C-alpha positions as CSV (number, residue, x, y, z in Angstrom):
1,M,0.0,0.0,0.0
2,A,1.3,3.4,-1.0
3,K,2.3,5.7,1.9
4,N,0.9,9.3,1.9
5,V,2.8,12.5,2.5
6,L,1.7,16.1,2.5
7,I,4.4,18.6,1.5
8,T,3.6,22.2,1.9
9,G,5.4,24.6,-0.5
10,A,5.9,21.7,-3.0
11,G,6.1,23.8,-6.2
12,R,9.8,24.8,-6.0
13,R,13.2,24.2,-4.6
14,F,13.3,21.7,-1.6
15,G,9.6,21.0,-1.6
16,Y,9.6,20.1,-5.2
17,E,12.7,17.9,-5.1
18,L,11.5,16.1,-2.0
19,A,8.2,15.4,-3.7
20,N,9.9,13.9,-6.7
21,H,12.1,11.8,-4.5
22,L,9.2,10.4,-2.5
23,I,7.2,9.8,-5.7
24,D,10.1,7.7,-6.8
25,E,9.8,5.8,-3.6
26,G,6.2,5.0,-4.2
27,Y,4.5,7.7,-2.0
28,Q,1.2,9.3,-2.8
29,V,2.2,13.0,-2.6
30,F,-0.2,15.7,-1.6
31,A,1.5,18.7,-3.1
32,H,0.5,22.0,-1.6
33,Y,1.1,25.3,-3.4
34,N,-0.1,28.9,-3.0
35,S,0.2,31.1,-6.1
36,S,2.6,29.3,-8.4
37,K,1.6,26.0,-9.8
38,N,4.5,25.5,-12.3
39,G,6.4,22.9,-10.4
40,V,3.2,21.3,-9.0
41,E,1.9,20.7,-12.5
42,A,5.0,18.6,-13.2
43,L,4.4,16.7,-10.0
44,E,0.7,16.2,-10.9
45,Q,1.8,14.6,-14.1
46,R,3.7,12.1,-12.0
47,G,0.7,11.3,-9.9
48,A,0.8,13.9,-7.1
49,I,-2.4,15.5,-5.9
50,P,-2.2,19.3,-6.1
51,L,-3.8,21.3,-3.3
52,Q,-3.9,25.1,-3.4
53,A,-4.1,27.2,-0.2
54,D,-3.0,30.6,0.9
55,F,-1.5,30.0,4.3
56,N,-1.9,33.6,5.2
57,E,-5.6,32.7,5.6
58,P,-6.2,30.3,8.4
59,S,-9.6,29.4,6.9
60,A,-7.7,28.2,3.7
61,V,-5.6,25.9,5.9
62,Q,-8.7,24.4,7.4
63,S,-10.2,23.9,3.9
64,L,-7.0,22.1,2.8
65,I,-7.3,19.8,5.9
66,E,-10.8,18.9,5.0
67,Q,-9.8,18.2,1.4
68,I,-7.1,15.8,2.5
69,K,-9.5,14.1,4.9
70,K,-11.9,13.4,2.0
71,K,-9.1,11.8,0.0
72,T,-7.4,9.6,2.6
73,D,-7.8,8.4,6.2
74,T,-4.1,7.9,6.7
75,L,-1.1,10.3,6.5
76,D,2.4,8.9,7.0
77,M,4.4,12.1,6.8
78,L,3.7,15.9,7.0
79,V,6.5,18.2,5.9
80,N,5.9,21.8,6.9
81,N,8.0,23.5,4.3
82,A,6.0,26.5,3.0
83,S,7.8,29.8,3.6
84,C,7.8,33.5,3.0
85,F,10.8,35.7,3.5
86,F,10.5,39.4,4.4
87,D,13.1,41.8,5.9
88,N,12.5,44.4,8.6
89,E,11.8,47.2,6.2
90,T,9.1,45.2,4.5
91,V,7.2,44.1,7.6
92,D,7.7,47.5,9.2
93,S,5.9,49.2,6.3
94,D,3.3,46.5,5.6
95,T,1.4,44.9,8.5
96,D,0.0,42.3,6.0
97,A,3.6,41.1,5.4
98,L,4.2,40.9,9.2
99,A,1.0,38.8,9.6
100,A,2.0,36.6,6.7
101,V,5.3,35.7,8.3
102,Y,3.6,34.4,11.4
103,N,0.6,32.8,9.6
104,V,2.8,30.9,7.2
105,H,5.5,29.7,9.5
106,A,3.6,29.3,12.8
107,V,-0.2,29.4,12.5
108,A,-0.5,27.1,9.4
109,P,1.9,24.4,10.8
110,Y,0.0,24.4,14.1
111,L,-3.3,24.0,12.3
112,L,-2.0,21.3,10.0
113,I,-0.5,19.2,12.8
114,T,-3.6,19.4,15.0
115,G,-6.0,19.1,12.2
116,L,-4.3,16.1,10.6
117,Q,-3.4,14.3,13.9
118,S,-6.1,11.7,13.5
119,L,-4.8,10.8,10.0
120,L,-1.2,10.6,11.3
121,E,-2.2,8.3,14.1
122,H,-3.5,5.8,11.6
123,S,0.1,5.3,10.2
124,D,2.5,2.7,11.4
125,N,5.4,5.3,11.5
126,P,3.9,8.8,11.4
127,L,6.3,11.7,11.2
128,V,6.1,15.5,11.2
129,V,9.1,17.3,9.8
130,N,9.2,21.1,10.3
131,I,11.6,23.1,8.2
132,T,12.9,25.9,10.4
133,D,16.2,27.8,10.0
134,I,19.7,28.0,11.5
135,Y,18.7,31.6,12.5
136,T,16.2,30.3,15.0
137,D,19.1,30.0,17.4
138,S,21.0,33.2,16.4
139,P,18.5,35.6,14.8
140,S,19.5,37.9,12.0
141,P,19.0,41.6,12.9
142,S,17.8,42.2,9.4
143,Y,15.0,39.6,9.5
144,I,13.6,39.8,13.0
145,A,10.0,38.8,12.3
146,Y,11.0,35.9,10.0
147,C,13.5,34.6,12.6
148,G,10.9,35.0,15.3
149,A,8.3,33.0,13.4
150,K,10.8,30.2,12.6
151,A,11.7,30.2,16.3
152,A,8.0,29.7,17.1
153,L,8.0,26.7,14.8
154,A,11.1,25.3,16.4
155,N,9.5,25.6,19.8
156,M,6.3,24.0,18.6
157,T,8.4,21.1,17.3
158,Q,9.4,20.3,20.8
159,G,5.9,21.0,22.3
160,F,4.2,18.7,19.8
161,A,6.9,16.0,20.2
162,K,6.0,15.9,23.9
163,T,2.2,15.9,23.5
164,L,1.9,13.6,20.5
165,A,4.3,10.9,21.7
166,P,4.4,8.0,21.6
167,K,2.2,7.8,18.5
168,I,3.6,10.6,16.4
169,R,7.2,11.8,16.1
170,V,7.9,15.4,15.4
171,N,11.3,16.7,14.4
172,A,12.8,19.7,12.6
173,I,15.5,20.5,10.0
174,Q,17.4,23.7,10.1
175,P,18.8,24.5,6.7
176,G,21.7,26.7,6.0
177,P,23.2,27.7,2.6
178,I,21.7,24.7,0.6
179,L,20.8,26.5,-2.5
180,F,21.3,30.2,-3.4
181,L,18.5,32.2,-5.0
182,P,18.9,33.6,-8.5
183,D,19.1,37.1,-7.2
184,H,22.0,36.4,-4.9
185,D,25.0,38.1,-6.5
186,D,28.6,36.8,-6.4
187,A,29.6,39.1,-3.5
188,H,26.7,37.6,-1.4
189,R,27.6,34.1,-2.4
190,Q,31.3,34.6,-1.5
191,K,30.5,36.1,1.8
192,V,28.2,33.2,2.8
193,M,30.8,30.6,1.6
194,S,33.5,32.4,3.7
195,E,31.3,32.0,6.7
196,T,30.6,28.3,6.0
197,P,33.3,25.9,7.3
198,L,32.7,23.3,4.7
199,N,32.9,26.1,2.1
200,V,30.4,24.6,-0.3
201,E,26.8,25.2,-1.4
202,G,25.1,22.1,0.0
203,G,22.4,21.5,-2.6
204,L,19.1,19.9,-1.9
205,Q,20.1,16.2,-1.6
206,P,21.5,16.6,2.0
207,M,18.1,17.9,3.1
208,I,16.3,15.0,1.4
209,E,18.7,12.6,3.1
210,T,17.9,14.1,6.4
211,V,14.2,13.7,5.9
212,K,14.9,10.0,5.2
213,F,17.1,9.7,8.2
214,L,14.4,11.1,10.5
215,R,11.8,8.8,8.9
216,D,13.9,5.7,9.2
217,N,15.1,6.2,12.7
218,P,12.1,5.4,15.0
219,F,13.8,6.6,18.2
220,L,14.1,10.3,17.2
221,T,11.6,12.9,18.3
222,G,11.9,16.5,19.4
223,E,15.1,16.8,17.5
224,S,16.3,19.7,15.3
225,I,19.1,18.9,12.9
226,K,21.2,21.6,11.2
227,V,22.0,20.9,7.6
228,D,24.2,24.0,7.0
229,G,27.8,23.0,6.3
230,G,28.7,24.3,9.7
231,R,27.6,27.9,9.0
232,S,25.7,28.1,12.3
233,L,29.0,28.0,14.1
234,N,29.8,31.4,12.6
235,I,26.6,33.4,12.9
């Protein structure tokens, strides 16, 4: 029987690559997206079930939960990966952006974990993976709201690990410089690499391998694993 996974923010970068990898392993992927369906359309052609929801609207999260419950009674893995990234200047001038940072990174994962708990409990090895950030431990002064929201998700990881045990395991991954954005110039890339002890752009495969490690080790819960080439040592 195919295992079921919900990946939020599945249309690009890590979410997209993880979805493809799990499809290769035989998973039925529920691929969440917000505004851009480009990557999700490719996943849909491979058998993924696309689900649109604006995580800035809690009611949309609840609707997504109900859609999933109509399609399956078991969920083996939930990967809270959806993200939005605003600096101080943006959230200071736009309260909607400030609200979005906390809705996407904290409110939506909370609603998904609690709303899908009954489906996760039907799995033999249920796992929640929250994608946080290395800056949850040492926040960037330029992205205070973002870091605060990710820190909330990191704290919820431990809280849910306590309350959902022993049935459901909850862990987190803290990515570092895994994949630069197209708008990152050479100066930015060189600066980041100079601060990263392993001095390499990690790519997405180490993140995928960490998800598999968390899935396949049944004695891990409440953990937060840094996948950052050591950069957190220098921030």
